[in-house]
Structures are given as C-alpha cells and as structure tokens.
FIKOL-506059 format. One line per 3 residues: number of its first residue (from 1); their letters; for each residue x, y, z of N, C-alpha, C. Coordinates in steps of 0.05 Angstrom, whole numbers. Each point is the difference from the previous one (the first is absolute). Layout:
REM residues N
NUM) a) X:Y:Z:X:Y:Z:X:Y:Z | ...
This chain:
REM residues 323
1) xxx) 15:-24:-2:-19:29:0:16:23:2 | -2:18:-18:17:21:1:0:11:31 | 26:12:9:7:9:22:-12:31:4
4) xxx) -4:9:-25:-13:26:0:-26:5:9 | -10:-25:9:-28:4:4:-4:-22:24 | 16:-4:11:-7:-24:24:11:0:20
7) xxx) -5:-7:27:13:2:17:-2:-29:15 | 20:-16:7:3:-25:7:14:-2:27 | -11:-33:6:13:1:35:28:-14:-17
10) xxx) 10:-7:24:29:-2:9:19:-30:-20 | -17:-16:-2:-4:-28:-10:3:5:-31 | 19:-16:-22:0:2:-20:-27:-15:-8
13) xxx) -12:7:-18:-27:-17:-5:6:-16:-22 | 20:6:-23:2:-13:-14:3:-40:-5 | -16:-7:-15:2:-31:-1:-26:-4:17
16) xxx) -17:15:13:-24:-12:15:-26:4:-22 | -16:-15:8:-25:1:-12:-16:33:2 | -11:6:-12:-8:32:1:-31:-7:7
19) xxx) -14:25:19:-17:1:-8:-18:23:10 | -16:10:-7:-11:26:-10:-23:7:14 | 1:15:22:-26:3:17:-10:29:-7
22) xxx) -22:5:-6:-16:23:3:-17:6:18 | 6:26:7:-12:4:32:14:-14:21 | 26:-10:-4:17:-2:23:7:12:26
25) xxx) 2:33:-5:4:10:18:-21:10:26 | -31:-12:-8:-16:-1:16:3:-13:20 | -26:-3:20:-1:-17:22:5:-35:-8
28) xxx) -18:-19:-14:8:-20:-5:22:-6:-21 | 11:22:-10:23:-1:-18:24:-4:9 | 6:20:24:25:-6:15:2:-22:13
31) xxx) -21:-12:6:8:-32:13:4:-17:-23 | -18:2:-17:1:-19:-25:31:9:-9 | 4:18:-10:31:4:-10:22:-11:21
34) xxx) 1:2:22:11:-6:17:11:-35:3 | -32:-11:-1:4:-19:-7:13:-21:-18 | -6:17:-18:11:-12:-34:35:8:5
37) xxx) 4:20:8:27:2:9:21:-24:10 | -16:-8:27:14:-16:8:-7:-34:-10 | -19:-1:-25:0:-20:-7:22:-3:-23
40) xxx) 13:20:-16:22:-4:-20:-8:17:-18 | -24:24:-3:0:8:-25:12:32:11 | 7:10:-26:12:23:-7:-32:13:-9
43) xxx) -11:23:23:-18:9:-5:-2:32:-14 | -16:1:-21:-5:28:-6:-23:12:12 | 6:17:4:-27:24:18:-2:20:-8
46) xxx) -22:6:-24:-2:24:-20:-16:22:20 | 13:26:9:-11:18:20:4:30:-10 | -23:15:0:9:27:-1:7:17:19
49) xxx) 8:-13:21:9:12:26:24:-12:8 | 21:-6:-11:25:-11:6:17:8:28 | -1:27:5:6:13:32:-20:-6:15
52) xxx) -22:-3:2:-13:-17:19:5:-20:10 | 2:-25:-22:2:-25:8:34:-6:-3 | 19:14:1:30:-4:-9:8:-22:24
55) xxx) -18:-12:26:6:-20:8:3:-23:-14 | -24:1:-16:1:-38:-10:19:5:-21 | 15:26:-9:24:-11:-15:19:-8:11
58) xxx) -2:0:26:22:-16:12:-2:-28:5 | -22:-10:7:-3:-32:-1:10:-14:-26 | 10:-25:16:18:-22:-25:-21:3:-26
61) xxx) 17:7:-19:-9:-14:-33:-27:24:-6 | -2:22:20:-28:14:-18:11:29:-10 | -17:0:-21:13:26:-20:-29:18:-3
64) xxx) 3:25:8:-21:19:2:0:12:-29 | -20:-1:-20:3:14:-19:-16:22:-3 | 14:24:-7:-22:28:5:-7:8:-23
67) xxx) -26:-5:-1:-18:7:-24:-15:22:-5 | 11:23:8:0:30:3:17:7:-27 | -13:22:-15:12:10:-23:26:15:17
70) xxx) 20:4:-21:23:8:5:-3:24:20 | -21:24:-8:2:24:11:-10:-3:39 | -5:-25:-3:-25:6:27:18:-22:11
73) xxx) 27:-21:-8:4:-17:19:20:5:22 | -8:-24:17:18:-1:26:31:1:4 | 9:-7:-31:27:-7:-9:8:19:-19
76) xxx) 23:-2:-9:15:11:-20:-17:6:-18 | 6:27:-11:-24:3:-25:15:-5:-28 | 23:-8:-4:10:-13:-28:-7:-30:4
79) xxx) -25:-3:-13:-11:-27:-4:-22:-1:-15 | -11:-16:-14:-27:-16:-7:-17:-5:16 | -27:4:1:-17:-16:13:-3:-28:-10
82) xxx) 2:-18:15:4:-31:-6:-34:-7:-16 | -3:-12:-17:-22:-10:-13:-7:-24:9 | -24:1:8:-20:-23:14:10:-25:-7
85) xxx) -2:-11:-29:11:-21:-11:27:-2:2 | 17:17:9:34:-12:3:2:-1:31 | -18:12:18:10:-25:28:-9:-26:-7
88) xxx) -20:-12:-12:-1:-23:-1:16:-19:-11 | 14:14:-22:25:-17:-11:17:-24:16 | -1:-25:-9:17:-10:18:-22:-16:28
91) xxx) -18:16:6:-15:-14:20:-21:-26:-1 | 6:-14:29:-19:-26:-6:-21:3:15 | -9:24:15:-23:4:22:-8:28:-10
94) xxx) -24:7:0:-10:22:-3:-26:4:27 | 2:13:24:-22:-1:13:-16:35:1 | -23:-6:-5:-16:26:8:-13:3:20
97) xxx) 11:14:21:-21:9:30:-10:30:-7 | 3:9:-24:-12:25:-2:-28:6:5 | -11:13:28:-31:11:-5:-6:21:16
100) xxx) -23:11:-5:-9:17:19:-25:-6:10 | -3:14:25:-30:-1:19:-20:23:-3 | 11:23:-13:-18:20:-7:8:9:-28
103) xxx) -11:18:-13:0:14:-17:3:27:1 | -1:19:-21:3:26:4:-35:8:-4 | -12:-5:-14:-33:1:-3:-12:-21:0
106) xxx) -24:-4:-4:-9:-27:2:-23:-8:-17 | 26:-4:-22:-18:-3:-33:13:-38:-7 | 18:-7:19:13:-22:-10:23:3:-21
109) xxx) 5:17:-10:28:12:-16:24:-9:17 | 5:10:22:23:6:16:7:-34:5 | -21:-16:5:5:-27:8:6:-19:-30
112) xxx) -7:4:-21:-2:-6:-26:28:5:-7 | 11:27:5:28:3:-15:14:-17:22 | 0:-1:21:18:-12:25:7:-32:-2
115) xxx) -31:-5:10:-2:-28:-5:2:-17:-31 | -20:6:-25:-4:-13:-22:28:10:-23 | -5:26:-5:23:11:-24:30:-7:11
118) xxx) 7:6:32:19:-11:4:8:-27:2 | -16:-21:4:4:-20:-2:2:-9:-27 | -10:10:-22:-1:-10:-33:35:9:-7
121) xxx) 7:25:14:26:11:-10:19:-20:11 | 3:-3:15:12:-22:21:7:-25:-11 | -29:-16:-13:7:-17:-5:3:-5:-37
124) xxx) -3:19:-13:9:1:-21:30:4:-8 | 7:19:25:33:2:-5:9:-27:15 | -14:-15:11:12:-25:12:4:-22:-29
127) xxx) -21:0:-13:-10:-16:-26:25:9:-21 | 4:28:-2:26:7:-23:23:-8:14 | 8:-4:26:30:-3:7:-3:-26:15
130) xxx) -14:-20:-11:-3:-25:6:2:-11:31 | -11:10:14:1:-4:30:-28:-23:3 | 12:-18:18:-15:-28:-4:-23:-1:21
133) xxx) 9:18:24:-24:-2:17:-1:19:10 | -31:4:13:-15:23:11:-14:-6:16 | 1:17:32:-13:0:22:-15:22:-4
136) xxx) -20:1:9:-24:24:3:-13:6:20 | 1:24:10:-17:0:24:-36:18:-3 | -12:-25:5:-27:11:-3:-12:10:31
139) xxx) -25:-6:6:-11:3:23:-24:-22:5 | -4:-10:28:-14:-6:4:-33:9:-5 | -18:-9:-20:-31:12:2:9:14:-33
142) xxx) 21:-2:-13:2:4:-22:-18:-5:-25 | -13:13:-14:-20:-7:-14:-9:16:-27 | 5:-15:-22:-6:19:-24:-24:12:-2
145) xxx) -21:-12:5:-24:-4:-4:-18:7:21 | 8:-6:23:-22:0:25:21:18:18 | 18:1:-8:10:17:31:-17:31:7
148) xxx) 2:-3:22:-15:29:11:12:25:2 | 21:6:-10:10:17:-6:28:9:-23 | -1:24:-3:17:1:-23:33:-19:0
151) xxx) 9:5:25:16:-17:14:1:-29:-10 | -26:-12:10:3:-29:-5:-5:-7:-26 | -14:17:-13:-1:-7:-33:27:5:-12
154) xxx) 15:16:-2:21:10:-10:17:-24:9 | 5:-6:26:18:-26:11:-6:-25:-17 | -27:-3:0:-10:-28:-14:3:-5:-33
157) xxx) 3:39:-7:8:-1:-32:28:-10:-8 | 16:11:14:32:-1:1:1:-28:-3 | -4:-12:31:6:-32:7:-14:-18:-26
160) xxx) -18:9:-13:-14:-22:-22:9:5:-27 | 16:33:-5:16:-3:-26:21:-10:4 | 17:2:26:24:-10:5:4:-29:-14
163) xxx) -23:-19:14:2:-26:-4:-8:-12:-27 | -14:18:-14:-5:-3:-29:28:2:-14 | 8:31:4:25:0:-22:27:-21:11
166) xxx) 0:-10:24:17:-21:7:-2:-22:-18 | -23:-9:3:-6:-15:-19:13:0:-29 | -13:17:-9:4:8:-32:31:11:-7
169) xxx) 18:1:18:29:12:-4:19:-22:14 | -8:-23:11:12:-17:12:22:8:23 | -22:20:20:7:12:24:-5:-19:24
172) xxx) 11:-12:12:-14:-5:36:-12:15:14 | -23:1:-1:-15:18:12:-8:-11:28 | 3:13:25:-12:-4:24:-15:22:16
175) xxx) -17:-3:14:-13:31:14:-3:-10:26 | -3:24:16:-6:-2:28:-21:19:8 | -17:-21:25:-23:29:-3:6:4:29
178) xxx) 10:11:13:-4:-3:34:-19:30:7 | -8:-8:24:-23:16:15:19:20:12 | -8:26:20:20:17:11:23:-17:5
181) xxx) 27:18:3:22:-14:4:10:19:27 | 7:-16:14:19:19:27:18:-10:-2 | 13:16:25:37:-1:3:7:28:5
184) xxx) 26:-1:6:19:26:7:1:19:-19 | -11:29:-4:-1:12:-20:-31:-4:-20 | -21:-16:12:-21:1:-14:-13:29:-1
187) xxx) -22:0:-18:-12:28:5:-35:-9:3 | -3:-19:15:-17:-10:16:-5:3:19 | 6:-21:23:1:3:25:17:16:7
190) xxx) 20:21:-8:10:17:2:-20:29:6 | -10:-3:-35:-21:26:3:-21:-1:19 | -11:-25:7:-19:12:23:13:1:25
193) xxx) 26:-8:6:14:9:24:-1:36:10 | 11:6:-28:3:28:1:-29:16:-1 | -19:-10:-15:-20:9:11:-17:1:25
196) xxx) 2:-20:15:-4:-4:27:16:23:17 | 22:4:-3:9:20:20:-10:22:-13 | -10:1:-17:-17:35:-11:-22:-1:15
199) xxx) -20:-22:7:-22:-9:11:-6:11:20 | -26:13:14:-3:15:19:-19:-23:24 | 14:-26:-7:-15:-17:23:-19:-17:-28
202) xxx) -12:10:-10:-18:-9:-16:12:-5:-34 | -4:-19:-5:14:-13:-35:-30:-5:-12 | -9:18:-13:-19:-4:-23:7:-14:-23
205) xxx) -16:-25:-13:21:-15:-17:-17:-8:-14 | 10:0:-23:-21:-6:-28:3:-29:-2 | -24:-13:-10:6:-29:-9:14:-11:29
208) xxx) -13:-3:22:16:-9:18:-10:-43:-4 | -17:1:-13:-10:-33:4:18:-8:-34 | 13:12:-12:17:-17:-21:23:-8:14
211) xxx) -7:-35:-11:21:-13:6:29:-2:-18 | 16:-9:9:34:0:-7:11:-21:8 | 26:-21:-17:7:-16:11:30:7:-1
214) xxx) 13:16:20:24:12:2:24:-25:-8 | 19:10:-20:21:-16:-1:29:13:0 | 11:-14:11:32:9:8:17:5:-32
217) xxx) 11:19:3:18:17:-27:26:-22:-2 | 3:-9:24:24:-21:-4:-7:-29:-11 | -27:-11:3:-13:-22:-12:-2:-1:-35
220) xxx) -13:30:-2:-2:10:-30:28:-6:-11 | 17:16:9:26:-3:-15:8:-29:-6 | -7:-13:25:13:-27:-6:-19:-12:-26
223) xxx) -20:-4:1:-19:-8:-14:7:0:-37 | 10:28:3:8:11:-25:24:-15:-11 | 20:-1:19:28:-12:-9:-5:-29:-5
226) xxx) -12:-18:21:-4:-25:-1:-17:-6:-27 | -21:10:-21:1:-4:-22:13:9:-20 | 19:9:5:21:11:-27:3:-28:-16
229) xxx) 12:-25:9:5:-23:-13:-16:-23:9 | -27:10:6:-16:-30:11:-17:8:-27 | -1:-21:-23:-15:-8:-24:-28:3:6
232) xxx) -10:-11:30:-27:-9:3:-6:23:2 | 9:30:11:-21:21:2:6:22:-26 | 11:-16:-23:-12:17:-27:-27:1:-4
235) xxx) -7:19:-12:-28:9:-8:-19:-3:26 | 7:5:26:-11:-3:17:-8:31:15 | -13:-2:18:-18:21:14:-2:-3:31
238) xxx) 15:13:16:3:-10:23:-15:19:24 | -21:-4:12:-3:19:19:9:0:18 | 14:22:14:18:1:32:-15:8:30
241) xxx) -4:-10:9:-13:2:28:19:-7:25 | -8:15:23:13:-7:23:-22:-19:14 | 15:-13:31:-18:-15:7:-22:7:6
244) xxx) -13:17:2:-21:17:17:-14:19:-11 | -28:0:-5:-20:26:-9:-9:18:23 | 4:24:-10:-8:21:21:-20:14:-17
247) xxx) -13:20:18:-13:26:-6:13:14:4 | -7:23:-23:16:27:-1:3:12:32 | -33:2:15:10:8:24:16:-12:19
250) xxx) -1:-25:1:18:-23:20:29:15:-9 | 13:3:-28:25:10:-1:8:25:5 | -22:19:5:-2:30:1:5:1:32
253) xxx) -13:-17:10:1:-5:34:25:-8:5 | 8:-20:-9:29:-16:7:22:21:-8 | 7:11:-26:19:12:-6:-3:30:19
256) xxx) -23:10:15:7:23:18:12:-11:29 | -18:-13:3:15:-7:22:28:-23:11 | 0:-7:-24:33:-5:-2:16:19:0
259) xxx) -5:19:-12:15:26:-5:5:21:18 | -16:-6:25:-8:14:23:-17:28:-3 | -21:-13:-18:-21:25:0:-24:-8:-8
262) xxx) -13:-19:28:-23:-19:-4:-21:23:-3 | -19:-9:-16:-23:18:-12:-27:-14:1 | -23:11:5:-28:-17:-7:-4:4:-26
265) xxx) 3:-17:-21:-9:-2:-24:-29:-1:-3 | -12:16:-16:-23:-2:-6:-4:4:-26 | -17:-20:-10:-8:-6:-29:-21:10:-8
268) xxx) 3:12:-18:-16:25:-18:-25:-23:-22 | -19:19:2:-16:-15:-23:4:7:-24 | -15:-23:-24:2:3:-22:7:41:-6
271) xxx) -16:11:2:-10:19:-10:30:21:11 | 0:-3:24:28:13:13:27:-7:-9 | 5:-21:-12:22:-11:-8:6:8:-27
274) xxx) -28:6:-16:8:10:-22:6:29:1 | -11:15:17:6:34:0:30:-4:14 | 9:-18:19:28:1:0:15:-4:-21
277) xxx) -6:-19:-13:21:-3:-28:-2:25:-10 | -17:15:-8:1:17:-11:9:24:10 | 4:2:22:21:25:11:21:-8:3
280) xxx) 12:-27:8:29:-8:2:10:-1:-25 | -13:-9:-18:19:8:-30:9:21:-9 | -7:31:18:12:13:-7:18:12:21
283) xxx) 5:-17:22:23:4:24:25:-4:-20 | 21:13:3:25:-15:-5:5:-25:11 | 18:-11:-20:11:-28:2:-32:-22:0
286) xxx) -21:15:-6:-29:-14:-4:-7:-22:17 | 2:-2:25:-1:-27:14:-23:-14:-1 | -27:7:-18:-18:-18:-4:-18:17:-21
289) xxx) -5:-19:-27:-14:15:-15:-26:-16:-12 | -14:7:-16:-26:-9:-11:7:-33:-16 | 24:-2:-10:6:-15:-20:5:-33:26
292) xxx) 11:12:33:14:-6:17:-30:-15:12 | -23:19:5:-18:-11:7:-17:-16:-18 | 2:-1:-20:-12:-17:-21:17:-28:-2
295) xxx) 25:-4:6:11:-21:0:-8:-14:30 | 4:12:21:-8:-13:20:-26:-14:5 | -23:15:-25:-29:-21:-5:0:-29:-3
298) xxx) 24:-7:5:9:-33:-13:19:-8:30 | -5:-27:4:22:-12:23:25:0:-13 | 16:9:14:37:3:-9:5:-32:16
301) xxx) -12:-29:-7:8:-18:18:4:-27:-25 | 13:-16:12:10:-24:-13:-24:-18:-6 | -5:-19:-17:-19:-23:3:8:-21:19
304) xxx) -17:-13:20:9:-23:16:22:-19:-12 | -8:-4:-20:23:-29:-12:27:18:-3 | 8:27:-5:22:13:-3:22:-6:21
307) xxx) 24:-7:-8:13:-4:15:13:28:15 | 5:-3:22:2:26:17:39:4:0 | 8:26:4:27:6:0:-5:-3:31
310) xxx) 28:-5:7:6:-11:28:-3:25:37 | 15:19:-17:6:24:18:-23:17:14 | -15:-12:23:-8:29:18:1:26:-4
313) xxx) -13:16:0:-10:23:7:21:13:29 | -13:-11:19:5:4:23:31:-11:2 | 6:-13:-9:31:-8:7:23:23:-11
316) xxx) -9:21:-23:18:8:-11:-15:33:5 | -16:7:-5:-12:25:5:19:21:31 | -7:-17:19:9:17:14:27:9:6
319) xxx) 13:-15:-17:30:4:-4:8:30:-9 | -26:1:-17:6:35:-13:-19:14:8 | -24:-2:7:-26:17:16:12:14:25
322) xx) 18:-18:18:-9:6:29:28:22:1 | 19:9:-22:16:18:3:-7:27:-11
C-alpha cells in the first residue's frame, strides 16, 4: 500500500492474508479489527479521521487508509486519494460494518445511501478485485418488505442484494443479524446511563415495553472471524442474541442503577412516545427519532430455536457503567 496515504502498525504485514474492514473504526469494528490482527491478518481500515484513530495504526499489522481528499487529509498533502477498488487489491476478505441508526431527514434516503448504495459499491469493487469472501453486518429485524422502519427495510434490502450478488459473482457471502450490541464504548447502555444522570428522579421512557436480546460485542466479533474459513456458513444469515431477553424499561433501570443514578422509569403511552420521538430527533445527537420508534414496534429478540451467544450482560456491563 502507498505510504503516502497509510498509517501502519509496527509489524511488517507483508506476506499476511489481507482483510479490508469497512466501518472498522466504529464500536464493533475496533473489536473485530483487533481480533483479525490476532488471527494473523493484515487489516486495512479506510477512514476519514486518521488522526482520531491513530492508536489503531499502532496495532500489529493494522493499516489505516486516509480516504479524505488531499486538501482535507490528516496526513501529508502530496498524495492521491486512494480509489476504493485499489484498497481491495490482493484482499482475501472484505467485511462491511457500515451502518447508521438515524438519518438527517425522515424519508429513508439517508438509510438507502448508507446501507444499500454503499453495500453495492463495496461488493462491486470486491468483484472487480477478485475478493472471494464477504462478511456483512445486517440487523435483527431487517426485512426488505415487512420492516416497520426505514432502517429495517434498508438493512433487509442491502442484505438480500449482497447474497444475490455474491451468488452471481462467485463471492462467498455470510451475513449477521445482531440484536442491540453492548460492551465498553457502546452507544446503547452508556447513553441511558448518561441520560439518567440528567433526569430529576423520574425517567420518562418511550417504548418501555419493547424487547431486546442484548449481545456482547466480543461474541459478535468471534462469530465473524469463526465464519471466515467455515464453508458451512457461506450463504447463511445468522441472528445473534445474548442469553436473555429484556424490556427496554428493564435495561434503562439497570443502566441507571449500575451507573450510580437510579431513577424511576415511567413508560409513556403510544401517543406520548411518538411525541417524544418527534421532539428528540431535533436534539443534537438525536437520542431518539420517529424511525427508532417505528423500529421498536417489533420485538428485537431471537426465536426460541436460535442458538444464543454465551456472555451475559450482567457479567460485562458493571465493568464500564459503574465507573
């Protein structure tokens, strides 16, 4: 890789199998990139914020690739912006973790760009580069036709397209559909802990009865890497859930209590939940939106016959919430 737009770890990656991880600087991505590095891969991580994630460039055989135009680059200016396809040259594996939970407007176009169009661009570039293996991050509840939100429908459409395209172009595709993911650095339990600190004793909560099967980020990363060389996983779609189901109200009460800010969680009726969503989607950071509300109209839990991941929320969450 051209040194003019890459920041790499201290170990020489030459001769290692190459993996490209899209969304590798995100919450799940950092766990997965570290695990791939441990498994002996040279891991290419495209990013527009090299300086922000420079610590990853110090991990063994991890290479950050600056995707900014030269004038906006975090690195030296005398270089060219790498083409997407050039990042995939010689790669044996492409992982796509890119996704958003909210869009700027409420018309589905933001989700379409982030989930569907990006997936198509990534897989077409992979086909051109001859990449044989593709792992796709979808979501529990993703459904192109019956999804209750723009998020769920776009995730389902991207997942379906990836599997069809892989079959036509001889790319081995496996997709994963996790429920909400928890772990140090998550934006789920940590967000509720922060909100609880701001609440004056009472925590009014929309969709308090919505149900989830939180799954540990380390278990998710392990499922990804274990699938790479397993031919039985090709063409499969895996729901990923932790060992227990919880209501949203239970999870908020737990996060508030463990973080040292116990609150009385009051579930809002449907009309008030919709109103709260309309208000909060205009708050900086968009903690809740109409599309989130639409997603929560469906239970986000695995079926009884689904194999559950082993790590309990209660064994991990206190380690990062209590601080």
